[in-house]
Structures are given as structure tokens and as C-alpha cells.
C-alpha positions as CSV (number, residue, x, y, z in Angstrom):
1,M,-8.3,-24.0,-4.4
2,P,-12.0,-24.0,-5.3
3,L,-12.8,-21.9,-8.3
4,S,-15.0,-19.7,-5.9
5,D,-11.8,-18.6,-4.0
6,Q,-9.9,-17.4,-7.1
7,P,-9.4,-13.8,-7.1
8,T,-11.1,-11.9,-9.8
9,W,-8.2,-9.5,-11.2
10,I,-8.9,-5.9,-12.1
11,D,-6.2,-3.5,-13.7
12,Y,-4.3,-0.9,-11.7
13,A,-6.4,1.9,-13.2
14,E,-9.8,0.3,-12.0
15,F,-8.1,-0.2,-8.6
16,G,-7.1,3.6,-8.5
17,E,-10.7,4.5,-9.0
18,R,-12.2,2.1,-6.6
19,F,-9.4,3.3,-4.0
20,V,-10.5,6.7,-4.1
21,E,-14.2,6.2,-4.1
22,A,-13.7,4.0,-0.9
23,A,-11.3,6.3,0.7
24,V,-13.2,9.6,0.4
25,T,-16.4,9.2,2.2
26,E,-19.0,11.6,3.3
27,S,-17.7,11.5,6.9
28,R,-14.3,12.2,5.7
29,I,-15.6,15.1,3.6
30,E,-17.2,16.4,6.7
31,A,-14.0,16.0,8.8
32,A,-12.3,18.0,5.9
33,V,-14.4,21.0,6.3
34,S,-15.6,20.8,9.8
35,G,-13.2,23.6,10.6
36,M,-15.4,26.0,9.4
37,A,-18.3,25.3,11.8
38,G,-18.8,27.7,14.5
39,R,-16.5,30.3,13.2
40,G,-17.6,33.8,13.5
41,M,-18.4,36.3,10.6
42,T,-18.9,39.8,10.7
43,I,-19.6,42.0,7.6
44,G,-19.5,45.8,7.8
45,P,-20.1,48.3,8.6
46,F,-20.9,49.4,5.1
47,S,-22.8,52.5,3.9
48,V,-25.6,51.7,1.3
49,G,-28.3,53.5,-0.4
50,P,-28.5,57.0,-1.9
51,A,-25.4,58.9,-0.9
52,G,-24.6,56.4,1.5
53,L,-27.1,57.6,4.2
54,A,-27.9,54.0,5.5
55,R,-25.3,51.9,7.1
56,F,-25.7,48.2,8.1
57,V,-23.6,45.6,9.9
58,A,-24.2,41.9,9.9
59,K,-22.8,39.4,12.5
60,G,-23.2,35.7,12.9
61,S,-21.5,32.2,12.6
62,V,-21.0,29.6,10.3
63,G,-23.1,26.3,10.8
64,K,-22.5,22.5,10.2
65,P,-21.8,21.8,6.8
66,R,-24.4,19.1,5.2
67,I,-22.9,16.7,2.6
68,V,-24.4,14.9,-0.1
69,R,-22.4,12.7,-2.6
70,H,-22.9,13.3,-6.2
71,G,-21.9,11.8,-9.3
72,P,-19.6,8.9,-10.4
73,H,-16.1,10.6,-10.0
74,V,-16.2,11.2,-6.3
75,H,-18.0,14.7,-6.2
76,F,-19.7,16.0,-3.2
77,E,-22.3,18.8,-2.9
78,V,-21.6,20.7,0.6
79,M,-24.1,23.2,1.8
80,V,-22.6,25.5,4.4
81,P,-25.4,27.5,6.5
82,V,-24.6,30.7,8.0
83,K,-26.9,32.7,10.4
84,L,-26.7,36.4,10.4
85,R,-28.3,39.2,12.3
86,V,-28.3,42.2,10.3
87,D,-28.7,45.7,11.9
88,I,-29.7,48.7,9.4
89,T,-29.5,52.4,10.6
90,L,-31.3,55.0,8.5
91,G,-31.9,58.5,9.6
92,G,-31.7,57.8,13.2
93,Q,-34.0,54.6,12.8
94,R,-32.6,51.2,13.5
95,L,-33.9,48.0,12.0
96,R,-32.8,44.5,13.1
97,L,-33.4,41.5,10.7
98,E,-32.6,37.8,10.9
99,A,-30.8,36.5,7.8
100,V,-30.3,32.8,6.5
101,V,-27.3,32.3,4.3
102,E,-26.4,29.1,2.3
103,I,-23.2,28.5,0.4
104,D,-23.3,25.9,-1.9
105,L,-19.7,24.2,-2.6
106,D,-18.8,21.7,-5.1
107,L,-16.1,19.5,-3.8
108,H,-14.1,16.9,-6.2
109,A,-11.6,14.4,-4.8
110,R,-8.6,14.7,-7.0
111,T,-5.5,12.8,-7.2
112,A,-1.9,14.1,-7.5
113,R,1.7,13.1,-7.4
114,P,3.1,11.4,-5.7
115,L,0.2,9.6,-4.0
116,L,-2.1,12.1,-2.9
117,I,-5.9,12.7,-2.6
118,V,-6.8,16.4,-2.5
119,I,-10.3,17.6,-1.7
120,D,-10.4,20.3,-4.3
121,I,-12.9,23.2,-3.8
122,P,-13.3,25.9,-6.6
123,P,-13.2,29.5,-5.4
124,V,-16.7,30.6,-3.8
125,T,-18.6,33.4,-5.8
126,G,-21.6,35.4,-4.9
127,R,-23.7,33.2,-7.4
128,D,-23.1,30.4,-4.9
129,V,-24.5,32.2,-1.9
130,S,-28.1,32.4,-1.3
131,F,-29.5,35.2,1.2
132,V,-32.9,35.4,2.6
133,M,-33.9,38.1,5.2
134,R,-36.9,37.8,7.4
135,A,-38.6,41.0,7.6
136,Q,-42.1,42.0,8.7
137,A,-44.0,45.4,8.2
138,I,-41.1,47.4,7.4
139,G,-41.1,50.8,5.8
140,T,-40.6,51.5,2.0
141,A,-37.1,53.1,2.7
142,F,-35.9,50.2,4.4
143,E,-37.4,47.8,1.8
144,L,-35.4,49.7,-1.0
145,L,-32.0,48.9,0.8
146,L,-32.6,45.1,1.1
147,D,-31.6,44.3,-2.4
148,P,-28.1,46.2,-2.3
149,I,-27.6,44.8,1.2
150,S,-28.4,41.2,-0.1
151,R,-25.7,41.5,-3.0
152,M,-23.1,43.0,-0.8
153,V,-23.5,40.2,1.9
154,Q,-23.5,37.6,-0.8
155,R,-20.1,39.0,-2.3
156,E,-18.8,39.4,1.4
157,V,-19.7,36.0,2.4
158,A,-18.1,34.5,-0.4
159,N,-15.0,36.4,0.3
160,R,-14.8,35.4,3.8
161,L,-15.4,31.8,3.0
162,N,-12.5,31.9,0.5
163,V,-10.4,33.1,3.2
164,M,-11.5,30.3,5.5
165,L,-10.7,27.5,2.7
166,D,-7.4,29.2,2.0
167,D,-6.3,29.0,5.8
168,P,-3.3,26.7,6.0
169,E,-4.7,24.5,8.5
170,S,-7.9,24.1,6.4
171,R,-5.8,23.2,3.2
172,R,-4.0,20.5,5.4
173,G,-7.3,19.0,6.3
174,R,-8.1,18.4,2.7
175,V,-4.9,16.9,1.6
176,F,-4.3,13.2,2.3
177,D,-0.8,11.6,1.6
178,V,-1.8,8.0,1.4
179,E,1.9,6.9,1.4
180,A,2.7,9.0,4.4
181,I,-0.5,7.6,6.3
182,I,0.5,4.0,5.5
183,D,4.0,4.8,6.8
184,G,2.7,6.6,9.9
185,R,4.8,9.6,9.2
186,E,4.2,13.5,8.6
187,S,3.7,14.5,5.0
188,K,5.6,17.2,3.5
189,Y,2.8,17.8,0.8
190,R,0.0,18.6,3.1
191,G,0.8,22.4,3.3
192,Q,1.2,23.0,-0.3
193,A,-1.3,24.9,-2.7
194,E,-0.1,23.7,-6.0
195,F,-0.3,20.1,-7.2
196,D,0.8,17.9,-10.0
197,W,-2.6,16.6,-11.0
198,I,-3.1,13.0,-12.3
199,G,-6.1,10.9,-13.1
200,Y,-7.4,8.0,-11.1
201,D,-6.1,5.4,-13.4
202,E,-2.5,6.9,-13.0
203,F,-3.0,7.1,-9.3
204,G,-3.8,3.3,-9.1
205,R,-0.5,2.6,-10.9
206,Q,1.5,5.1,-8.6
207,F,-0.3,3.4,-5.8
208,F,1.4,0.0,-6.5
209,Q,4.8,1.5,-7.4
210,H,4.8,3.4,-4.0
211,V,3.0,1.1,-1.7
212,V,3.7,-2.4,-2.9
213,T,7.4,-2.1,-2.1
214,A,10.1,-4.6,-1.1
215,Q,9.7,-4.1,2.6
216,R,6.0,-4.5,2.7
217,V,6.3,-7.6,0.4
218,R,8.8,-9.1,2.9
219,E,6.1,-9.0,5.5
220,V,4.1,-11.1,3.7
221,V,6.7,-13.9,2.9
222,E,9.1,-13.7,5.8
223,S,6.8,-16.0,7.6
224,L,8.5,-18.9,5.5
225,A,11.7,-18.4,7.4
226,G,12.2,-21.2,10.0
227,K,9.8,-23.7,8.4
228,P,11.1,-27.1,8.9
229,I,12.0,-29.4,6.1
230,E,12.2,-33.2,6.6
231,V,12.9,-36.1,4.3
232,G,13.1,-39.8,5.3
233,P,14.6,-41.6,6.6
234,L,14.5,-43.5,3.5
235,R,16.6,-46.6,2.0
236,T,18.5,-46.1,-1.2
237,G,21.6,-47.5,-3.0
238,P,22.2,-51.1,-3.9
239,R,20.5,-53.5,-1.6
240,K,19.0,-50.7,0.1
241,A,22.0,-50.6,2.1
242,A,22.1,-46.8,2.7
243,E,19.8,-45.0,5.0
244,V,19.2,-41.3,4.2
245,S,17.9,-38.5,6.5
246,V,17.3,-34.9,5.6
247,R,16.7,-32.2,8.2
248,G,16.8,-28.5,7.6
249,S,14.7,-25.3,7.5
250,V,13.9,-22.3,5.3
251,R,16.3,-19.2,5.9
252,M,15.3,-15.6,5.5
253,P,13.8,-15.3,1.8
254,R,15.8,-12.8,-0.3
255,L,13.9,-10.5,-2.5
256,V,15.4,-8.7,-5.6
257,A,13.7,-6.4,-8.2
258,H,12.3,-8.7,-11.0
259,G,15.0,-9.8,-13.5
260,E,17.9,-8.8,-11.2
261,A,20.4,-11.8,-10.8
262,A,20.2,-13.4,-7.3
263,T,23.0,-15.6,-5.9
264,T,23.3,-17.3,-2.6
265,A,26.6,-18.1,-0.7
266,I,28.1,-21.4,0.1
267,S,31.2,-21.3,2.1
268,D,34.3,-23.0,0.7
269,G,36.9,-23.7,3.5
270,G,39.5,-25.8,4.8
271,A,38.4,-29.6,4.7
272,T,34.9,-28.9,3.5
273,A,34.3,-29.3,-0.4
274,A,31.3,-29.2,-2.7
275,A,30.7,-33.0,-3.8
276,T,28.3,-35.2,-5.5
277,V,27.8,-38.4,-3.8
278,D,26.4,-41.9,-4.3
279,P,25.5,-43.5,-1.1
280,G,25.4,-47.1,-2.8
281,A,29.0,-46.8,-4.1
282,A,30.4,-47.3,-0.6
283,G,29.6,-50.9,-0.6
284,E,31.0,-51.8,-4.0
285,D,34.0,-49.4,-4.6
286,A,34.5,-47.1,-1.7
287,G,37.5,-45.1,-1.5
288,V,37.5,-43.6,-4.9
289,P,36.4,-39.9,-5.2
290,S,35.3,-40.2,-8.6
291,A,32.8,-37.2,-8.6
292,A,34.2,-35.0,-6.0
293,S,34.7,-31.5,-6.9
294,V,35.6,-28.4,-5.1
295,G,33.7,-25.2,-5.9
296,A,31.1,-22.7,-4.3
297,R,28.8,-20.2,-5.5
298,V,29.5,-17.0,-3.6
299,D,26.9,-14.3,-2.7
300,A,27.6,-10.7,-3.4
301,D,28.3,-9.9,0.1
302,G,30.3,-13.2,0.7
303,D,27.9,-14.2,3.6
304,T,26.9,-17.9,3.8
305,G,24.6,-17.9,6.6
306,R,22.5,-14.5,5.9
307,G,19.5,-14.0,4.2
308,G,17.9,-10.8,3.8
309,L,16.3,-8.2,1.7
310,D,17.7,-6.1,-1.0
311,D,16.8,-2.4,-1.2
312,G,16.0,-2.4,-4.8
313,S,12.7,-0.9,-6.1
314,P,10.1,-3.1,-7.7
315,S,10.3,-3.6,-11.4
316,D,7.6,-2.9,-13.8
317,K,6.8,-6.3,-15.5
318,D,4.3,-5.6,-18.3
319,G,3.0,-2.9,-16.3
320,L,2.7,-4.9,-13.3
321,V,5.0,-4.5,-10.0
322,A,7.0,-7.6,-9.8
323,F,9.8,-9.1,-7.8
324,D,11.9,-12.1,-7.8
325,L,12.0,-14.1,-4.4
326,M,14.7,-16.5,-3.5
327,I,13.9,-19.0,-0.8
328,P,17.2,-20.3,0.8
329,V,16.9,-23.7,2.6
330,T,19.8,-25.1,4.5
331,L,19.8,-29.0,4.7
332,D,21.7,-31.5,6.9
333,I,21.8,-34.8,5.2
334,T,23.0,-38.0,6.9
335,V,23.9,-41.0,4.8
336,D,24.3,-44.0,7.1
337,V,26.5,-46.8,5.4
338,L,28.1,-48.6,8.3
339,K,28.6,-45.2,10.0
340,A,27.0,-41.9,9.5
341,N,28.4,-39.6,6.9
342,R,27.2,-36.1,6.8
343,Y,26.6,-33.4,4.2
344,R,25.2,-29.7,4.2
345,A,23.1,-28.8,1.3
346,E,22.3,-25.2,0.2
347,V,19.0,-24.9,-1.8
348,E,17.4,-21.9,-3.5
349,V,13.9,-21.9,-4.5
350,P,13.3,-19.3,-7.2
351,L,9.7,-17.7,-7.2
352,E,8.4,-14.8,-9.1
353,L,6.2,-12.5,-7.3
354,V,3.6,-10.3,-9.2
355,A,1.4,-7.8,-7.3
356,R,-1.9,-7.8,-8.7
357,A,-5.2,-5.9,-7.9
358,A,-8.4,-7.9,-7.4
359,D,-12.1,-7.4,-6.8
360,P,-13.3,-5.6,-4.8
361,L,-10.4,-3.7,-3.5
362,L,-7.5,-6.3,-2.9
363,I,-3.8,-6.5,-3.6
364,V,-2.7,-10.1,-4.1
365,I,1.0,-11.1,-4.4
366,D,0.4,-13.6,-7.1
367,T,3.0,-16.5,-7.7
368,E,3.3,-19.9,-9.2
369,A,4.2,-22.9,-7.2
370,P,7.7,-24.1,-7.7
371,A,8.4,-27.3,-9.4
372,A,11.3,-29.7,-8.2
373,R,12.9,-29.2,-11.5
374,D,13.5,-25.6,-10.7
375,I,15.3,-26.3,-7.5
376,A,19.0,-26.3,-7.3
377,L,20.4,-28.7,-4.9
378,E,24.2,-28.4,-4.1
379,V,25.6,-30.6,-1.6
380,V,28.8,-30.1,0.6
381,A,30.5,-33.0,2.1
382,E,31.9,-32.9,5.6
383,G,35.0,-34.9,6.0
384,W,37.1,-37.2,3.8
385,R,35.1,-40.2,4.2
386,A,31.9,-38.5,3.1
387,R,33.6,-37.0,0.0
388,T,34.6,-40.6,-1.1
389,L,31.0,-41.8,-1.2
390,G,30.5,-40.5,-4.6
391,R,27.1,-39.2,-6.1
392,L,23.9,-38.5,-4.3
393,A,21.8,-38.8,-7.6
394,K,19.5,-41.4,-6.4
395,I,18.0,-38.9,-3.5
396,D,18.7,-35.5,-4.7
397,A,15.4,-35.6,-6.8
398,Q,13.5,-36.8,-3.7
399,V,15.0,-34.1,-1.6
400,A,14.2,-31.3,-4.2
401,A,10.5,-32.6,-4.6
402,Q,10.0,-32.5,-0.7
403,V,11.4,-28.8,-0.7
404,A,9.2,-28.0,-3.6
405,A,6.1,-29.6,-1.7
406,V,6.9,-27.5,1.5
407,V,7.0,-24.3,-0.4
408,R,4.1,-25.1,-2.4
409,G,2.0,-25.7,0.8
410,E,3.0,-22.3,2.0
411,V,2.2,-20.3,-1.1
412,A,-1.1,-22.3,-1.8
413,D,-3.2,-20.1,0.4
414,V,-4.2,-17.0,-1.4
415,A,-5.4,-15.5,1.7
416,R,-1.9,-15.4,3.3
417,R,-0.8,-13.3,0.2
418,T,-3.7,-11.0,0.2
419,I,-4.2,-7.6,1.6
420,D,-7.9,-6.3,2.0
421,V,-7.2,-2.4,1.2
422,A,-10.6,-1.4,1.9
423,A,-10.4,-3.0,5.6
424,R,-7.0,-1.2,6.0
425,L,-8.6,2.0,4.9
426,N,-11.1,1.8,7.6
427,S,-8.3,0.9,10.3
428,I,-5.8,3.7,9.5
429,G,-8.2,6.3,8.9
430,V,-7.3,7.6,5.4
């Protein structure tokens, strides 16, 4: 792979910050607070002035919020406009004024357990509300009422906006359960008011624990299933008397938590025995099963032909989410010495998978290509004549090398093991 294609690794903490910055955009903030727009607001009637001789009532509606991103830690300044018509009655006289109210909100994208992004809005106070009334040529008596009316309107607007923000539906719109969104299910956390806050760095670590699961990793590696394996035909043994052909395929990969022992099953039944075979021996002293042995490695579920996925959680390898992947391969080997002798080989290719974060916002399932020496090849002879042929030592290294080459080719392309999280965010609408 060219060096330019190599991922630039970042740690989970940096990934967490970048994820929140990418997920919480101005448009999503606007959607989170858009429920306020168009809602009616009535203040009063209240008595004001000396002895409460004057009365006023204000009516209007909330306008469309305007959002400005501010600061490095996903802060937003939101200005909520409110247009009010203020009617003041004093001594039988009535005055109607137009008022412009602006509420300044400070929104902060915070993170909480288990994997939540919450648009946190501090309670609104009268100091966050500006109030301007448009009045021309009013009498002194009315002018003296404007200041107490202004203070009362600021307080009441703040109270009403807090009620709107505390509305259950409004709260739901400000809570994003990332795991539930990815799973396409309803979240049980969106309606709650209290949260277990965590930093963006811990959110990054929790993201990999909750999102990079065995099932999702399987979606990346299961494409290996069904890949063909072919070796030969090749000539081997004394005087190249034996022709060997190998045909097989990769079965469903098996994933387990890192460090957990994984075994595969080989059936041991009837006339089938595990054997080591030398194809060249047949021409010289055939008939002596010198290296034949009966045995098998049995899977925990006793099933020879089934590959699958354990339900184990990912392990934490030096702080990184990691899995052990076993790639089972079934091979049919034909050794033709005067007549065809057939063998079944069960192979397991071990790989360690590590979920890493990469620049700019990528998840890469990192692994090292297998070497032939890491591949265990166990051969089972079919029939008595095949079992007499002795040891396959002269070709097992070649078979293992071919299997390793196929797997190396499959895992070499980093793009096939990479998830562009930013692109997924845009597609699923976090």
C-alpha cells in the first residue's frame, strides 16, 4: 500500500471530540429548537404603576431562532426573537405599542452515558431578554409605566421560554442517543431530564465500546466467507510421481473477544481418521500406515461444518477495542498416485482485529496479514488406502502458504476495513 494511503491514527479521546463537532451542526441545533417557532405568547393582564391603576397585556409569537456557532467546544449562541403587541390602559385611556423582544441562549453540546449527545440549555433569566418598545409622542404618565412594564415582560418572557424548553417534546428533540440511532430503534433516554455527564474524551472511548461490536465487525469480515482456495495441480514426491490438487473455500469467520480461546471442530467418525500423509511413500513402501493417527479437535458446540459469531463483548486491549478472528477453511485434497486418494483438511487462520480511530473521522479495523507459519493444517484421510500413504509434509507448507496468500489479499485493502463515520452521520441524520 502506498504510504499516502496509510491511515493517520488518532486516539479515542480525539475521535470523541471530532465526532461531537461533526454531529452537532447549526442545522441540527436549529432543528432541536425549531419547536419554539410560531408558538403564541400572552403576558398578563397585569396591574402596574402607583396603586396598580394601570393595566397591561402583551400578546405575540415566537419567531425563528437564529444560530451562530461559537467557541471550540461545540457552543452555540441562539437568538430567539419574539414580536409583541402591548396594550396599556390607564384612566380610561388606551395605548398600543409594538415591542421587539430578543432572547439570547447559550447552547452547549454535552455528552452523557451511555452514548448520548445532549443539547444543554441553561435556564433563561430576565438578563437574557432584551426588550424594546416603539413609542412615539406618548404622555408623561404612560412614559413612567414603560420601565416597570419592561422589567415585567423580561421576567415573564424568560419564565415562558423556560416552560417551552422544559416541555417533554422539546427535551426529546435535544437528546440524541447515538447507539439507538445507529441501531434504528427508539431510545429510552430521550425523555429523561437528568444525565450522567461525561467528557468528549470518555464519549470517544464509550463510542468504540458500544458501537464497534462483534456483530458490526462481522459485517466487515463476513465477505471472506465463500472465497475459493486453489492449489495445484502440482507434482511432488519421489520422481514427482504424485499429483496433488487442492480445492476448497473459506467458511464463515468466527469472532471472539480478544484473548478468548477459539477452537474449531473436526468430525471423527467411522472410517475417517486424522492422518499425516507422504504421497511419495506409496511408490516405495506403501501399505505401512507409519504416521497415521486418529484424533480430532472438537468445537465447544460439537459442530464441524458451522462457522459463526460468538456473542462475546469486545475486549479492551491496551485501551483499544479488539477481537480475535478465526477464519476457517475447508480443503479437499486429491493425491493421485496410480489412483486418486482423497483427504479433507480443516484449516484455521488466526487474526487479531483492533478497532482504531483515524484522521479525519474514520474507524479502521486494523490487522496484520497472516504468515504461513501461523496456519494450522490438519488433514483427515478418507478411506483405508489414503490412510496408508503416510505423511503430507512435502505439500502442507505449500497449502498453508496459499491459504495465507488468499487471506493476505483480502485484508490488504484498508478501504474494505474502514468506516467513514462523517459520511454515516450525514446519511443517518444523527
